[in-house]
Structures are given as structure tokens and as C-alpha cells.
C-alpha positions as CSV (number, residue, x, y, z in Angstrom):
1,M,-22.8,20.9,18.8
2,P,-23.3,17.4,17.4
3,L,-24.4,17.1,13.8
4,L,-27.3,14.8,14.6
5,S,-29.2,14.4,17.9
6,W,-29.0,10.9,19.4
7,R,-32.8,10.9,19.6
8,T,-33.1,10.8,15.8
9,V,-31.4,7.4,15.7
10,A,-33.0,6.0,18.9
11,P,-34.4,2.4,18.3
12,T,-38.0,2.2,17.3
13,G,-40.1,1.5,20.4
14,S,-37.9,3.6,22.7
15,P,-39.7,6.5,24.4
16,H,-36.9,8.8,23.2
17,C,-37.5,8.0,19.6
18,T,-39.0,11.0,17.7
19,G,-39.9,9.0,14.6
20,P,-42.7,6.5,13.9
21,Q,-43.1,3.8,16.5
22,E,-43.7,0.8,14.2
23,P,-41.1,-1.9,14.5
24,A,-38.5,-1.8,11.7
25,A,-36.3,-4.7,10.7
26,V,-32.5,-4.4,10.6
27,P,-31.5,-4.7,6.9
28,G,-30.4,-8.2,6.1
29,V,-31.4,-9.8,9.4
30,P,-34.5,-12.1,9.7
31,V,-37.1,-10.6,12.0
32,D,-39.6,-12.3,14.3
33,G,-43.0,-11.4,13.0
34,G,-44.5,-11.3,16.4
35,T,-42.1,-9.2,18.3
36,G,-40.4,-7.4,15.5
37,K,-36.9,-8.1,17.0
38,P,-34.0,-9.6,15.1
39,I,-33.5,-13.4,15.3
40,A,-30.1,-14.2,16.6
41,Y,-27.9,-16.6,14.7
42,V,-27.9,-20.1,16.2
43,P,-25.0,-22.4,15.2
44,G,-26.2,-25.5,13.3
45,Q,-29.6,-24.0,12.3
46,G,-28.4,-22.3,9.1
47,P,-27.3,-18.7,8.6
48,A,-29.5,-16.0,10.1
49,R,-28.2,-13.4,7.8
50,T,-27.8,-13.5,4.1
51,T,-26.4,-10.0,3.3
52,Y,-23.6,-7.8,4.6
53,A,-22.6,-4.2,4.4
54,R,-20.7,-3.9,1.1
55,R,-17.9,-1.4,0.5
56,D,-18.1,1.4,-2.1
57,P,-16.4,0.8,-5.5
58,V,-12.7,1.6,-5.6
59,P,-11.8,4.8,-7.4
60,S,-11.0,4.6,-11.1
61,A,-8.8,7.7,-11.4
62,N,-7.4,9.9,-8.7
63,S,-4.0,11.4,-7.9
64,V,-2.7,8.2,-6.2
65,I,-3.6,6.1,-9.2
66,R,-2.1,8.5,-11.7
67,G,1.0,9.0,-9.5
68,I,1.9,5.3,-9.1
69,A,1.0,4.5,-12.7
70,G,3.2,7.3,-13.9
71,S,6.1,6.4,-11.6
72,V,6.6,3.0,-13.4
73,H,7.8,5.0,-16.4
74,E,10.3,7.0,-14.5
75,R,13.9,7.1,-15.7
76,V,17.2,8.0,-14.0
77,N,18.1,11.7,-14.1
78,R,21.4,11.5,-15.9
79,I,22.0,15.2,-15.7
80,G,21.6,15.0,-12.0
81,Q,23.9,12.0,-11.9
82,A,26.6,14.0,-13.7
83,R,26.3,16.7,-11.1
84,D,26.6,14.2,-8.3
85,W,29.8,12.8,-9.8
86,L,31.2,16.3,-10.2
87,G,30.2,17.0,-6.6
88,R,31.8,13.8,-5.4
89,W,35.1,14.8,-7.0
90,Q,34.8,18.2,-5.2
91,D,34.1,16.4,-2.0
92,K,37.2,14.3,-2.4
93,M,39.3,17.4,-3.1
94,Q,38.0,19.2,0.0
95,G,38.1,16.1,2.3
96,R,34.4,16.0,2.8
97,P,32.2,12.8,2.9
98,Q,31.3,11.7,-0.5
99,R,27.7,12.4,-1.6
100,P,25.6,9.5,-2.9
101,I,24.9,9.1,-6.6
102,R,21.2,9.3,-7.3
103,E,19.5,6.2,-8.6
104,L,16.0,4.8,-8.9
105,D,14.7,3.1,-5.8
106,E,12.3,0.2,-5.6
107,C,9.3,2.5,-5.6
108,S,9.8,4.0,-9.1
109,G,10.7,3.1,-12.6
110,E,11.2,-0.5,-13.9
111,P,11.9,-1.9,-10.4
112,L,8.4,-0.8,-9.3
113,A,6.8,-2.3,-12.4
114,Q,8.6,-5.6,-11.8
115,W,7.6,-5.6,-8.1
116,A,3.9,-5.0,-9.1
117,L,3.9,-7.8,-11.7
118,T,5.7,-10.3,-9.4
119,N,3.9,-9.7,-6.2
120,V,0.4,-8.6,-7.4
121,L,-0.5,-9.5,-11.0
122,Y,1.2,-12.9,-11.4
123,A,1.4,-13.9,-7.8
124,R,-0.3,-17.1,-6.7
125,K,-2.3,-15.3,-4.0
126,R,-5.0,-12.8,-3.6
127,P,-4.1,-9.1,-3.6
128,A,-4.8,-7.2,-0.5
129,P,-7.9,-5.0,-0.5
130,S,-7.4,-1.6,-2.2
131,F,-8.2,1.5,-0.1
132,G,-8.4,4.8,-1.9
133,F,-7.1,3.6,-5.2
134,G,-7.5,1.0,-7.9
135,L,-5.1,-1.6,-9.1
136,A,-6.1,-1.9,-12.8
137,P,-4.4,1.3,-14.2
138,V,-1.2,0.7,-12.2
139,L,-1.0,-2.9,-13.4
140,T,-1.8,-1.9,-17.0
141,H,1.1,0.6,-17.0
142,S,3.4,-2.0,-15.3
143,V,2.7,-4.4,-18.2
144,A,3.4,-1.6,-20.6
145,A,6.7,-0.8,-18.9
146,R,7.8,-4.4,-19.0
147,R,6.9,-4.6,-22.7
148,Q,8.8,-1.4,-23.3
149,R,11.9,-2.9,-21.5
150,R,11.7,-6.1,-23.5
151,L,11.3,-4.1,-26.8
152,R,14.3,-2.0,-25.9
153,G,16.4,-5.0,-25.2
154,A,15.3,-6.7,-28.4
155,L,16.2,-3.6,-30.5
156,L,19.6,-3.4,-28.8
157,L,20.3,-7.0,-29.6
158,A,19.1,-6.6,-33.2
159,T,21.5,-3.6,-33.5
160,L,24.4,-5.7,-32.4
161,V,23.4,-8.5,-34.7
162,Y,23.1,-6.2,-37.7
163,L,26.5,-4.5,-37.1
164,G,28.0,-7.9,-36.5
165,G,26.7,-9.1,-39.8
166,T,27.7,-6.1,-41.8
167,H,31.0,-5.3,-40.1
168,P,32.1,-8.4,-38.3
169,R,35.8,-7.5,-38.1
170,G,35.1,-4.0,-36.8
171,L,32.8,-5.4,-34.0
172,A,35.4,-8.1,-33.2
173,A,38.1,-5.4,-33.0
174,I,36.0,-3.4,-30.5
175,V,35.5,-6.5,-28.3
176,A,39.1,-7.5,-28.5
177,T,40.3,-4.0,-27.6
178,V,38.0,-3.9,-24.6
179,L,39.2,-7.3,-23.4
180,L,42.9,-6.4,-23.8
181,W,42.4,-3.2,-21.9
182,Q,40.7,-5.0,-19.1
183,F,43.5,-7.6,-19.0
184,F,46.3,-5.1,-18.8
185,I,44.6,-2.9,-16.1
186,G,43.1,-5.8,-14.3
187,R,44.5,-8.1,-11.6
188,S,46.1,-10.6,-14.0
189,G,47.9,-7.9,-16.1
190,Q,49.2,-6.0,-13.1
191,A,50.4,-9.3,-11.5
192,I,52.4,-10.1,-14.7
193,M,53.9,-6.7,-14.9
194,R,55.0,-6.8,-11.3
195,W,56.5,-10.2,-11.8
196,G,58.3,-9.1,-15.0
197,F,59.9,-6.1,-13.5
198,N,60.8,-7.8,-10.2
199,A,64.1,-9.4,-11.4
200,L,66.3,-9.9,-14.4
201,V,65.2,-13.4,-15.3
202,P,61.4,-12.6,-15.2
203,A,62.1,-9.5,-17.3
204,V,63.9,-11.6,-20.0
205,L,61.1,-14.1,-20.0
206,L,58.5,-11.3,-20.4
207,V,60.4,-9.7,-23.3
208,A,60.7,-13.1,-25.0
209,A,57.0,-13.7,-24.6
210,L,56.2,-10.3,-26.1
211,F,58.6,-10.9,-29.0
212,A,56.9,-14.3,-29.7
213,L,53.5,-12.5,-29.8
214,W,54.8,-9.9,-32.2
215,T,56.3,-12.6,-34.5
216,F,53.0,-14.4,-34.5
217,A,51.0,-11.2,-35.3
218,K,53.3,-9.6,-37.8
219,P,52.1,-11.6,-40.8
220,H,48.5,-10.5,-40.0
221,L,49.2,-6.8,-39.6
222,P,47.3,-5.8,-42.8
223,L,44.2,-7.7,-41.6
224,L,44.5,-6.2,-38.0
225,R,45.0,-2.7,-39.5
226,E,41.8,-3.1,-41.6
227,A,39.9,-4.5,-38.6
228,A,41.0,-1.5,-36.5
229,L,39.9,1.0,-39.2
230,E,36.5,-0.8,-39.5
231,G,36.2,-0.7,-35.7
232,L,36.7,3.0,-35.8
233,L,33.8,3.1,-38.3
234,V,31.5,0.8,-36.3
235,A,32.0,2.4,-32.9
236,P,30.3,5.8,-33.7
237,R,27.5,4.0,-35.5
238,L,26.9,1.8,-32.5
239,L,26.9,4.7,-30.2
240,I,24.5,6.7,-32.3
241,A,22.1,3.7,-32.7
242,V,22.1,3.0,-29.0
243,T,21.6,6.6,-28.1
244,A,18.7,6.9,-30.6
245,L,17.1,3.8,-29.0
246,H,17.3,5.4,-25.5
247,L,16.0,8.7,-26.9
248,L,12.9,6.9,-28.3
249,D,12.6,5.0,-25.0
250,R,12.5,8.2,-23.0
251,W,10.1,9.9,-25.4
252,A,7.8,6.9,-25.0
253,C,7.9,7.3,-21.2
254,H,6.9,10.9,-21.6
255,A,4.0,9.9,-23.7
256,Y,2.8,7.3,-21.2
257,V,3.1,9.8,-18.3
258,Q,1.2,12.4,-20.4
259,S,-1.6,9.9,-20.9
260,L,-2.2,10.1,-17.1
261,R,-2.7,13.9,-17.0
262,L,-5.7,15.4,-15.2
263,G,-7.2,16.5,-18.5
264,R,-7.9,12.9,-19.4
265,G,-11.1,11.8,-17.6
266,R,-10.5,8.1,-18.5
267,I,-7.2,6.3,-18.3
268,A,-6.3,2.9,-19.6
269,T,-7.3,-0.1,-17.5
270,R,-6.3,-2.9,-19.9
271,P,-3.0,-3.4,-21.8
272,F,-3.0,-3.5,-25.6
273,L,-2.5,-6.9,-27.3
274,A,-2.0,-8.7,-24.0
275,P,-5.0,-11.0,-23.4
276,F,-3.4,-13.1,-20.6
277,A,-2.4,-9.9,-18.6
278,A,-5.8,-8.4,-19.3
279,K,-7.5,-11.5,-17.9
280,R,-5.4,-11.3,-14.8
281,I,-6.1,-7.6,-14.3
282,T,-9.8,-8.3,-14.6
283,A,-9.5,-10.9,-11.8
284,C,-7.5,-8.4,-9.7
285,E,-10.2,-5.8,-10.2
286,V,-12.7,-8.3,-8.7
287,T,-10.6,-9.6,-5.8
288,E,-9.4,-6.2,-4.6
289,R,-13.0,-5.3,-3.7
290,W,-13.5,-8.5,-1.6
291,Q,-13.8,-7.8,2.1
292,S,-11.4,-10.3,3.6
293,I,-8.4,-8.5,5.2
294,A,-5.4,-10.2,6.8
295,Y,-3.9,-9.0,10.1
296,R,-0.2,-9.1,10.9
297,R,2.0,-8.3,14.0
298,E,4.9,-6.0,13.3
299,S,7.0,-4.4,16.0
300,R,4.6,-5.6,18.7
301,V,1.7,-3.8,16.9
302,D,-1.1,-5.6,15.2
303,R,-2.3,-4.1,11.9
304,F,-4.5,-5.0,9.0
305,V,-2.5,-5.4,5.7
306,G,-3.6,-2.9,3.2
307,A,-5.2,-0.4,5.6
308,G,-1.9,1.4,6.3
309,L,1.5,1.1,7.9
310,D,0.5,3.6,10.6
311,S,-1.5,1.5,13.0
312,W,-2.6,3.3,16.0
313,P,-3.0,1.7,19.5
314,K,-6.3,0.0,19.8
315,G,-9.1,1.4,21.9
316,A,-10.6,-1.4,24.0
317,T,-13.5,-1.2,26.4
318,R,-14.7,-4.1,28.6
319,I,-17.7,-3.8,30.9
320,Q,-20.1,-6.1,32.7
321,L,-23.7,-5.8,31.6
322,T,-25.8,-4.7,34.5
323,S,-29.2,-3.0,34.7
324,A,-29.3,0.7,35.0
325,R,-31.1,1.8,38.2
326,T,-32.9,5.0,39.4
327,S,-31.8,6.9,42.4
328,E,-34.6,5.2,44.5
329,D,-33.2,1.8,43.4
330,E,-29.7,2.8,44.5
331,E,-30.9,3.7,48.0
332,D,-32.9,0.5,48.6
333,G,-31.1,-2.2,46.5
334,P,-27.7,-3.8,46.8
335,P,-24.7,-2.3,45.1
336,L,-24.1,-2.9,41.4
337,A,-21.1,-5.1,42.1
338,T,-23.3,-7.7,43.9
339,A,-26.3,-7.5,41.6
340,D,-27.4,-10.7,39.9
341,L,-26.3,-10.4,36.3
342,S,-28.7,-13.1,35.2
343,D,-31.8,-11.0,36.1
344,L,-31.7,-9.0,32.8
345,D,-35.2,-9.1,31.3
346,A,-35.8,-9.9,27.7
347,S,-35.8,-6.3,26.5
348,Q,-32.3,-5.8,27.9
349,K,-30.7,-8.8,26.0
350,F,-29.1,-8.3,22.6
351,E,-26.6,-9.8,20.3
352,A,-23.3,-8.3,19.1
353,D,-24.8,-8.2,15.6
354,E,-27.5,-5.8,16.8
355,L,-24.9,-3.5,18.4
356,L,-22.7,-3.4,15.3
357,D,-25.7,-2.8,13.1
358,K,-26.6,0.2,15.2
359,V,-23.1,1.5,15.0
360,R,-23.1,1.0,11.2
361,D,-26.4,2.9,10.8
362,E,-25.1,5.8,12.9
363,L,-21.8,6.0,11.0
364,E,-23.7,6.1,7.7
365,E,-25.3,9.3,8.9
366,L,-21.9,11.0,8.6
367,R,-22.1,10.9,4.9
368,G,-24.8,13.6,4.9
369,A,-25.2,16.5,7.3
370,L,-27.3,19.6,7.9
371,V,-24.6,21.7,6.4
372,E,-22.6,20.7,3.3
373,T,-19.2,21.3,5.0
374,H,-20.2,19.0,7.9
375,A,-20.1,15.8,5.9
376,L,-17.0,13.6,6.1
377,P,-15.2,13.3,2.7
378,N,-15.9,10.0,1.0
379,C,-17.0,8.3,4.2
380,D,-17.6,4.6,3.6
381,V,-19.0,2.0,6.1
382,A,-18.5,-1.7,5.4
383,E,-18.0,-5.1,7.0
384,F,-14.7,-7.0,6.8
385,L,-13.6,-10.5,7.7
386,G,-10.3,-10.2,9.7
387,I,-8.2,-13.4,9.1
388,P,-4.7,-14.3,10.1
389,E,-2.0,-13.8,7.4
390,G,-1.0,-17.5,7.6
391,R,-4.4,-18.3,6.0
392,W,-4.1,-15.8,3.2
393,K,-2.2,-18.1,0.8
394,S,-5.0,-20.7,1.1
395,L,-7.7,-18.3,0.0
396,G,-9.1,-18.8,-3.4
397,Q,-8.7,-16.3,-6.2
398,N,-12.0,-17.3,-7.9
399,G,-15.4,-16.4,-6.5
400,G,-17.9,-19.0,-5.2
401,G,-21.6,-19.2,-5.7
402,G,-22.0,-21.5,-8.6
403,G,-19.5,-20.1,-11.1
404,D,-20.0,-16.4,-10.4
405,K,-16.4,-15.3,-10.2
406,S,-17.4,-11.9,-8.7
407,E,-18.9,-13.4,-5.6
408,W,-16.9,-13.0,-2.4
409,P,-16.0,-16.6,-1.3
410,E,-15.9,-15.8,2.4
411,A,-19.2,-14.0,2.5
412,T,-21.1,-17.0,3.9
413,E,-18.4,-17.5,6.6
414,M,-18.7,-13.9,7.7
415,C,-22.5,-14.1,7.8
416,T,-22.3,-17.3,10.0
417,E,-19.3,-18.4,11.9
418,A,-17.7,-15.0,12.1
419,R,-20.9,-13.8,14.0
420,D,-20.7,-16.6,16.5
421,A,-19.0,-16.4,19.9
422,P,-15.5,-15.3,19.2
423,T,-13.7,-17.9,21.3
424,G,-12.0,-20.5,19.1
425,H,-12.4,-18.5,15.8
426,F,-9.4,-16.8,14.2
427,S,-11.6,-15.1,11.6
428,R,-13.9,-12.4,13.0
429,R,-16.3,-9.8,11.7
430,Y,-15.2,-6.2,11.8
431,L,-17.1,-3.0,11.1
432,A,-14.9,-0.6,9.2
433,A,-15.5,3.2,8.9
434,Q,-13.3,4.8,6.3
435,V,-12.6,8.3,5.2
436,V,-10.7,9.0,1.9
437,A,-9.3,12.5,1.8
438,W,-6.7,14.5,-0.1
439,D,-7.7,12.9,-3.4
440,G,-6.8,9.4,-2.1
441,Q,-3.4,10.5,-0.5
442,I,-4.8,9.9,3.0
443,V,-7.1,7.0,4.0
444,V,-8.2,6.7,7.6
445,T,-9.9,3.4,8.5
446,V,-11.3,2.6,12.0
447,F,-12.1,-1.1,12.5
448,A,-14.5,-2.0,15.3
449,H,-15.4,-5.4,16.8
450,A,-17.9,-6.3,19.5
451,A,-17.8,-9.5,21.5
452,L,-20.4,-10.7,24.1
453,E,-19.4,-13.5,26.4
454,G,-19.9,-14.2,30.0
455,N,-22.4,-11.3,30.1
456,T,-19.5,-9.0,29.3
457,L,-19.3,-6.6,26.4
458,H,-15.9,-6.1,24.8
459,F,-15.8,-3.3,22.2
460,V,-12.5,-2.6,20.5
461,T,-11.5,-0.1,17.8
462,R,-8.3,-0.3,15.7
463,P,-7.5,2.9,13.7
464,H,-5.3,2.6,10.7
465,V,-3.9,5.4,8.5
466,L,-2.6,5.2,4.9
467,A,-0.1,8.0,4.5
468,P,0.6,9.9,1.3
469,L,2.8,8.4,-1.4
470,L,6.6,8.7,-1.4
471,S,7.9,11.4,-3.7
472,S,9.6,8.8,-5.9
473,A,6.3,7.0,-6.4
474,D,4.2,10.1,-7.1
475,V,5.0,11.3,-10.7
476,T,3.0,14.3,-11.9
477,P,2.9,14.9,-15.7
478,A,4.7,18.0,-16.7
479,K,3.0,20.8,-18.6
480,G,3.8,24.0,-20.3
481,W,7.4,25.2,-20.3
482,D,8.4,22.5,-17.9
483,L,7.3,19.8,-20.4
484,A,9.2,21.7,-23.2
485,R,12.3,21.8,-21.1
486,K,12.1,18.1,-20.3
487,L,11.7,17.2,-23.9
488,A,14.6,19.3,-24.9
489,E,16.8,17.7,-22.2
490,T,15.9,14.2,-23.3
491,P,18.8,13.8,-25.8
492,L,21.2,14.6,-23.0
493,H,19.6,12.0,-20.8
494,A,19.8,9.5,-23.7
495,C,23.5,10.1,-24.0
496,G,23.8,9.4,-20.3
497,D,21.9,6.2,-20.7
498,T,24.3,5.1,-23.4
499,V,27.3,5.9,-21.2
500,A,25.7,4.0,-18.3
501,L,24.9,1.0,-20.5
502,A,28.5,0.9,-21.8
503,S,29.9,1.2,-18.3
504,R,27.6,-1.6,-17.1
505,V,28.5,-3.9,-19.9
506,Y,32.2,-3.2,-19.5
507,T,32.0,-4.0,-15.7
508,T,29.9,-7.1,-16.2
509,I,32.2,-8.6,-18.8
510,G,35.4,-7.8,-16.8
511,R,34.1,-9.2,-13.5
512,G,32.5,-12.1,-15.3
513,L,35.8,-13.1,-16.8
514,G,37.7,-12.3,-13.7
515,L,39.7,-9.6,-15.4
516,L,38.7,-6.7,-13.2
517,T,39.2,-6.4,-9.4
518,A,36.1,-7.3,-7.5
519,V,34.8,-4.5,-5.3
520,T,32.4,-4.4,-2.5
521,M,28.9,-3.6,-3.8
522,A,25.5,-3.4,-2.3
523,A,23.6,-6.7,-2.6
524,A,21.5,-6.8,-5.7
525,A,17.8,-7.2,-5.5
526,V,17.1,-10.9,-5.6
527,R,13.6,-12.0,-6.4
528,E,12.4,-13.8,-3.3
529,K,10.2,-16.8,-3.4
530,D,6.6,-16.1,-2.9
531,D,5.7,-17.1,0.6
532,G,2.0,-16.4,0.3
533,R,2.0,-13.5,2.7
534,P,-0.3,-10.7,1.8
535,V,1.2,-7.5,0.3
536,S,-0.2,-4.2,-0.6
537,L,1.0,-2.1,-3.5
538,R,-0.4,1.1,-1.9
539,E,1.6,0.4,1.3
540,H,4.7,-0.4,-0.7
541,C,4.6,3.0,-2.4
542,G,3.4,5.0,0.7
543,R,5.1,6.7,3.6
544,E,4.9,5.2,7.1
545,T,3.2,8.3,8.6
546,T,2.0,11.7,7.5
547,E,4.5,14.4,7.7
548,D,2.6,17.5,6.7
549,M,1.1,19.5,9.6
550,H,-2.3,20.0,8.1
551,Q,-2.6,16.4,6.9
552,T,-1.6,15.2,10.4
553,E,-4.3,17.4,11.9
554,D,-6.9,16.0,9.4
555,V,-5.9,12.4,10.3
556,Q,-6.3,13.0,14.0
557,R,-9.6,14.7,13.4
558,Y,-11.0,11.9,11.3
559,V,-9.9,9.2,13.8
560,S,-11.4,11.3,16.6
561,I,-14.8,11.7,14.9
562,L,-15.1,8.1,13.9
563,Q,-14.1,6.7,17.3
564,S,-16.3,9.2,19.2
565,R,-19.3,8.3,17.1
566,M,-18.7,4.6,17.6
567,F,-18.4,4.9,21.4
568,S,-21.4,7.3,21.7
569,T,-23.6,5.0,19.7
570,V,-22.7,2.0,21.9
571,S,-23.4,4.1,25.0
572,A,-26.8,5.1,23.6
573,F,-27.6,1.6,22.6
574,L,-26.8,0.3,26.1
575,A,-28.9,3.0,27.6
576,D,-31.9,2.2,25.3
577,H,-31.7,-1.4,26.5
578,G,-31.8,-0.3,30.1
579,L,-28.2,-1.1,30.9
580,A,-25.7,0.8,33.0
581,T,-23.3,2.9,30.9
582,G,-21.2,4.6,33.5
583,E,-18.2,2.3,33.4
584,F,-18.4,2.2,29.6
585,K,-18.4,6.0,29.4
586,R,-15.4,6.2,31.8
587,Q,-13.3,3.9,29.6
588,A,-14.4,5.5,26.4
589,I,-13.6,9.0,27.6
590,A,-10.1,7.8,28.5
591,I,-9.7,6.8,24.8
592,T,-11.5,9.5,22.9
593,Q,-11.7,12.7,24.9
594,N,-8.2,13.9,24.1
595,F,-4.8,12.4,23.1
596,I,-1.4,14.0,23.0
597,S,0.6,14.4,19.8
598,G,4.4,14.7,19.6
599,D,4.5,18.4,20.2
600,N,2.1,18.2,23.2
601,N,-0.8,19.8,21.4
602,Q,-4.2,18.7,22.6
603,V,-6.7,17.5,20.0
604,N,-10.4,18.1,20.6
605,T,-12.7,15.1,20.3
606,G,-16.4,14.5,20.8
607,N,-17.4,13.5,24.3
608,M,-20.0,10.9,25.0
609,G,-22.9,13.4,25.0
610,G,-22.1,14.5,21.5
611,G,-20.4,17.9,22.3
612,M,-16.8,18.9,22.1
613,Q,-14.5,19.2,25.1
614,Q,-10.9,20.1,25.8
615,G,-8.8,19.7,28.9
616,P,-7.7,17.0,31.3
617,M,-9.7,13.8,31.7
618,P,-12.2,14.0,34.5
619,G,-10.9,12.2,37.6
620,G,-14.1,11.9,39.5
621,P,-16.2,8.8,39.7
622,A,-18.0,7.6,36.6
623,N,-21.5,8.8,36.1
624,R,-24.3,6.3,36.4
625,T,-26.9,6.2,33.7
626,E,-30.5,6.1,34.7
627,K,-32.9,3.6,33.2
628,A,-34.2,4.7,29.9
629,G,-37.8,5.9,30.2
């Protein structure tokens, strides 16, 4: 049973309308005072519409925001790395393929914070619209993570400077020892040793060179002995200081993550003592609510950037507008295919704006229902301006309208040119119906566009799905004994950080000076030049598709409800204008009646009459719609 009867939303003046019969204006559309009908937009005569359907405010705190904001403070699991190294040794002994060593990917930790700052906060382009989450908390914690990294580096450098000032010979002894070790085990040292033991003459020359070095160093033996003893004193102090810094760094990360726990109703949206970053975040808060969205073609599939990586095939219907006829007319008159399409009376003519406004009003009814459980979760209906991604870099980051930076710059364009005939216009008006479920983890958006040209109606829907976050980008604050265990393990992780830092410095110095053998390594992440293409932080941290069974069922149901309501509203709108709907119903049923998932399970969807059906698509001829009235 449908939630609402189609008669309750029938246009005023229709004999099927159960409400008052006075003409009512479409919100935001100028109305003719004599006829009570909307005035269509005429190019060159000024905008016929001054308002548009605005989207709801973005969430300020949900599981997606908390998860991404907490993931920028993630650190490598050093205990897990130690287990991986031990397991790799066991794999080598048993002849099995070596297991990978766990590391942070680009969707967690400092790499994610750097990506967000480079591609969103400080990028010279507008951020993509945010669906189901807000940018401000994530960018604030990204700024905090960058500040923490810089502070950690400054303290490490200060520690080296302090030890170098108080114990210069000890620190020099440590550096010299490392360089000599790298020389003897590196390519140069091994080549010299092979040359020296290859024949008698090279061996004599090698012994002579070693004797000369000993003769040169013998007078300085007391100084070298004192430097070695001082180095033995400096080494543990350096290790303790570096480990303490890493320990404080990890405890600070735990504190940042705990500030995002569910018990805190309000989370930070501005960084502390960072006015320039705070100003940029304020600008991002404004621009992420603007309703321009870029489209891109990937793998032969068109999708809107920011609406989700899972772009479903479009549902397109295309019909010729003809008058609906009664059974008597069908017996006496010519067939529909030869009917004069220009004989539509004034009551049958309409604009695409009127059709989309009707669809919008019907979709807004899904927010409330007769029963509480019938309402779609967080259903939002708004209008968007779809633009090509090549134009994205030319869009301004400041609002128009006489200095009001919060005003959407392309609002006038969508109210005028985007509502004109679509031919020759890259930017077009779309009606978007969106459902935010699972606390922001799933966002289903169905974009709809209507075009009227050559007495032909083309109505297309484009469903998009934002899948849940990757596990690495969804950090949940620990609590209870789990939190106590993590805090107790922090010193062990800090020791692992010190060992990893020493190994990284050792390798960097050796390869930089050419003392160590170069090995094949994965290409390091290189910061690419900003090409102006739109990017979405939510898509960067999300999965491509839903993997959970129940989440997949919910996604399919949301798409089914939204598309079915759109097509049924268009059919009712055409019928109320006395137009034939048989061909439209046939095409719409082929799209919305049922679709097959990967395991051949059928999904029930609403039919054009508002009920629910299951089974094969009817193969008979399309039903003709009688003239309304």
C-alpha cells in the first residue's frame, strides 16, 4: 500500500484533487494573476525564478565525522609490526610466501592529514559538496595533526642540538661509527675487500694503507678513547629522549581521539591559535553547502563527484507528448502514431520546471508519513547545478551578491540558463533526493533531470551511493579496559617508533651518501600538482561499494523508493495534463519494477500505481491512460 494517495497531491483544479480548488502558486515561481499558472522562463526577459530548493545543513557530528577526524591521529601498530617481522622469518624458514609488514595507508594517520590539507583546505579550488558529513572537524584535526608533527620534529632537532652542544665528541663518535659501519658493509667496502684479497699485490697495498691509517691515528688514541666513552654515555640518553618524545606524541594522539568520543556533544571545529587555517575552514564550511556539483566519466560511467563512487546505471525515459484519448476516441480517430502533436491545448502544455517542482513536492512528502516507521531517514530534496569537471577550477571560492560570501555564486545561473532548453548548455539543473542512513555511513542520492524539446519529454535519473568508510579511516575511541590496555602498551609502541626512526635515518644517510646498496622499493608518494579537478574527502576515505548484506539491502530499497516515487509522480503529472502515459509507464516499469542483484535475488519496488509488485516484467502491450476527468 502506498504511503500517500496520488489524489492528495493532485494539482489544484484537477477533478481528482481532494483539497481546496483555489489556484496555488508554485513556491518561487512567478504566477499569472489571471490564470494562476506559472509563467515560464523566457530567455532575454530576466529570470522568472528567484529562489531554488536549498539543501539541508550538513551534519556537525556523526560517526563519519568522528571516524575520519580520529583517523588522522592514528599511528603505526609497532607491536603488530614486530609480529609481522617474526612471521616473515617463519615464512622464510618454512618456504612460504612472505607476509606484508603492516603500515599506515593514505587513508589514515599523517598521510590522510596531509592529503586533506593539500587537496581540500589549501587547494586553489572549491571543495566538492559534502554529503552526510561536514569538513570543519576533519580539517581542524588535520591542522592539529600537522602541528603535532612539526612540534615533534622540532623537539627531536632540539634534542640533537642540545646533546651536540653538551657532548659534541660523543655525538660525533656515534655519527663516525655509523658511517664507518656503513662503509665496510656497503658496496665500497666490500669492493675494496674483494680487491685486497684477490691477489698478493693488492693485499700488500691494502695492508700498507691500513698501517698508514694506524700511524696517523695512534697519536690521537687518548682523544678517540675519550670520544668513544662519551659516545657510550650519549647514546642511551639520546634513545631515552627520543623514546620519551614518541611516548608523549602517542599520548597526545590518544587525547585527540578521546575528544571525539560519543559522550561529547560538541567537537572542535576550529584549530587553536591558527587564524589563517581557521579562516580557510570557515570558507570551506560555506562552500561545501553550495549546490554546484561536477560530473566526471570513469570507466565508461558518468558520476557526480562527491555523491559516491558507486554510480548506478541511469534510468532514462523518452516519450512523445500526445493527448490521452477515451475508448470512443480510439475507435473513431486515427492511431496515436499519426496524431498531430501540435494540437495540444493550453491546459496540456507545461514546462520542465513545473514537472520537476511537482516531483520535488512529492518527494518532500517522504519526510513525514502516517506511521513513524514509514518516513525515510534524513530525506533531503534539493536542486543542484551539474557542471563539467573541466569548469570546476574556474569556479570562484567567494560568494557573489554584493559582498555576501555565503551566497552561492551559480544560483542565478541555475535559476535562468540552466532552466532553458538543454541543447548547447553544459550546466544543467538537477533535482536531487537524498537519504542519509546508518549515521552517515550510507548516503543514497538520486539525481533527476527533465528536458522538453521537440514535443518530447526526456526524464532521466542517476542514482549514486556513498559506501561506508574504510576500516583504516574509521577510528573509534577506545573505552574501559580497552583504553587502559592501549595506554599501557603505549611505551612499547614508543620504543618501536624509536627503532623505526633510527632505521629510517640509518638507511637515508647510507643511501644518500652511496654507502649502502640500493634496493628496489615502492615509489614514494609524490605530491602531485593541483590540476583543478574536483576531489571529495568523503570518497577518498570510503569504500567503492557496500559490502554488508543489510546495508546493501537498505541501499537497494532507498534507490527503489526514490526512483519509483519520481516516475509515479511524472506519470500522474502527465495524466493530470491530459497526456498519454502508456509508453512512459512501460519504460518506467522496465527500470523500477525489479532489478537483479549479484546473487539473483529480486528486489521489490513500487509499481506505477503505488503498490508493490514482484515477478517478471509484464510482456504485454503498454496500457493506455484515459484522459483525466
